[in-house]
C-alpha positions in Angstrom: -44.3 58.0 183.3 -44.9 54.9 185.8 -41.8 53.7 184.6 -40.2 56.5 186.9 -42.3 56.3 189.3 -40.9 52.4 190.0 -37.6 53.1 189.5 -37.7 56.0 192.6 -39.4 53.8 194.6 -36.8 51.0 194.3 -35.2 53.4 196.6 -36.9 55.4 198.5 -40.8 56.0 198.3 -41.9 59.0 197.5 -45.0 60.6 199.5 -48.3 61.2 196.5 -47.8 65.2 197.4 -44.2 65.3 195.8 -44.4 62.5 193.2 -47.3 65.0 192.4 -45.0 67.8 192.2 -42.2 66.0 190.8 -44.8 64.3 187.7 -46.2 67.4 186.9 -43.1 68.6 185.5 -42.2 66.2 183.6 -42.6 66.3 179.7 -42.7 63.1 177.8 -40.9 63.6 174.2 -40.8 61.1 170.9 -38.0 61.0 168.9 -37.2 59.6 165.6 -34.2 58.0 165.3 -30.5 60.0 164.9 -32.1 62.6 166.3 -29.4 64.9 168.0 -31.1 65.4 171.6 -27.5 67.9 172.3 -25.0 69.5 170.2 -21.6 70.4 171.2 -22.2 73.7 172.1 -25.1 73.6 173.7 -26.1 74.3 177.0 -28.0 71.1 178.2 -31.2 72.0 179.4 -32.5 69.1 180.7 -32.0 66.0 182.8 -34.4 62.7 181.2 -35.1 59.4 181.3 -35.4 57.0 179.1 -38.6 55.2 178.8 -38.1 53.5 175.4 -34.9 53.5 173.3 -30.9 53.8 172.7 -29.4 56.8 173.3 -25.6 57.3 172.3 -22.9 60.1 173.4 -20.1 61.0 170.9 -17.0 63.5 169.9 -17.3 64.0 166.4 -14.6 63.6 164.5 -13.1 63.8 160.7 -12.6 59.7 160.2 -14.8 58.2 163.3 -16.7 59.3 166.3 -15.3 58.9 169.3 -18.3 57.2 171.1 -17.8 56.9 174.8 -21.3 56.4 176.5 -24.6 54.5 176.1 -27.8 55.1 177.6 -30.4 52.8 177.7 -34.8 52.0 178.7 -35.0 52.8 182.3 -32.3 55.0 183.3 -31.3 58.9 183.6 -29.6 60.7 180.7 -28.0 64.4 180.5 -25.1 66.3 179.0 -24.5 66.5 182.8 -21.6 68.7 183.6 -23.1 71.3 181.3 -26.5 70.4 182.9 -24.8 71.4 186.2 -22.4 74.1 185.7 -24.3 76.0 183.0 -21.7 75.8 180.1 -21.9 74.6 176.8 -21.3 70.9 176.0 -18.1 69.8 173.8 -20.1 66.3 172.6 -23.1 65.3 170.9 -26.3 62.8 172.7 -27.9 61.3 169.8 -30.7 58.4 169.8 -30.1 55.2 168.0 -33.4 54.4 167.3 -36.8 55.3 168.1 -36.7 56.9 171.9 -39.4 58.0 174.7 -38.0 60.0 176.9 -39.6 62.1 180.2 -37.4 65.5 180.8 -37.4 67.9 183.2 -35.9 71.2 182.8 -33.1 72.8 184.9 -35.4 75.0 186.2 -37.8 72.5 187.0 -35.8 70.6 188.9 -34.3 73.8 190.7 -38.2 74.3 191.8 -38.7 70.6 192.9 -35.4 71.3 194.8 -37.1 73.7 196.7 -40.6 72.8 197.1 -40.7 69.5 197.8 -39.1 67.5 200.8 -37.7 64.4 198.9 -36.4 66.8 195.6 -32.7 66.9 197.4 -32.7 62.8 197.4 -33.9 62.5 194.0 -31.4 64.8 192.4 -28.5 62.7 194.5 -29.8 59.3 193.5 -29.5 60.7 189.9 -26.2 62.1 189.9 -25.0 59.2 192.3 -26.8 57.1 188.8 -24.8 58.7 186.7 -22.1 59.4 188.4 -21.9 55.4 188.7 -22.0 54.9 185.1 -18.7 57.0 184.4 -16.9 55.3 187.0 -17.5 51.8 185.9 -17.0 53.2 182.5 -13.5 55.0 183.1 -12.7 51.2 185.6 -13.7 49.1 182.7 -11.3 50.7 180.1 -8.2 50.7 182.5 -8.6 47.0 184.1 -10.7 45.3 181.1 -9.8 44.4 178.0 -11.5 45.2 174.7 -13.2 41.6 174.7 -13.9 41.7 178.5 -15.9 45.5 177.4 -17.9 43.9 174.8 -19.2 41.0 176.5 -20.4 43.3 179.8 -22.2 45.7 177.2 -23.7 42.6 175.3 -24.7 40.7 179.1 -25.7 44.1 180.8 -28.1 44.7 177.1 -28.3 41.5 175.6 -31.5 42.5 173.3 -31.1 46.7 173.1 -27.1 45.7 172.0 -28.2 44.2 168.5 -29.5 47.7 167.6 -26.3 49.3 167.8 -24.2 49.9 165.1 -21.0 48.0 165.1 -18.6 51.1 164.7 -20.3 52.5 167.7 -19.6 49.6 169.8 -16.3 49.3 168.9 -15.2 53.0 168.9 -17.0 52.5 172.5 -14.4 49.6 173.5 -12.0 51.6 172.0 -11.0 49.5 169.1 -11.6 49.5 165.5 -14.3 47.4 164.1 -12.0 45.2 162.4 -11.1 44.0 166.0 -14.2 44.3 167.0 -15.3 41.4 163.8 -12.5 39.4 165.3 -13.3 39.3 168.7 -16.8 38.4 167.6 -15.9 35.5 165.1 -13.4 34.5 168.1 -16.5 34.5 171.2 -19.6 33.3 168.8 
């Protein structure tokens, strides 16, 4: 739980009272590898902070899933569009290894907004982080080569990327596993 406090303290200071209200709403959950956190058709009910682990976002397809995002330790994760509008998700979220999350329900977040001075700032900073990840991903797909996208992912999370199956990385950067093998061979 202290990781979340440190995360917020880098940007703004929580009063002890605000932290007590916020932290009292958090629930720690441990999940095994390949656990589905959110299924298509379900409404996302949690905004979660990843203490440890990696999760992927994907749309299942007959031949190969379309992986479109990863989230790593010390970041927020959610089927955020479903969370915000209270409509069913169109994608899945899955753990790629043993993962520990601190979860906050939609209802509890609304209460934090109402009862704390800093609640809206917490919500804004969280949504800004999730928006920036999405925006960076879109710009990467439009402006960078598959090799650049691979290298960026490798630079951002060098240790954790070793835990992601290559077929998911290939899907994420928009190429086949065979093309990824060629890129890996060329840069090694």
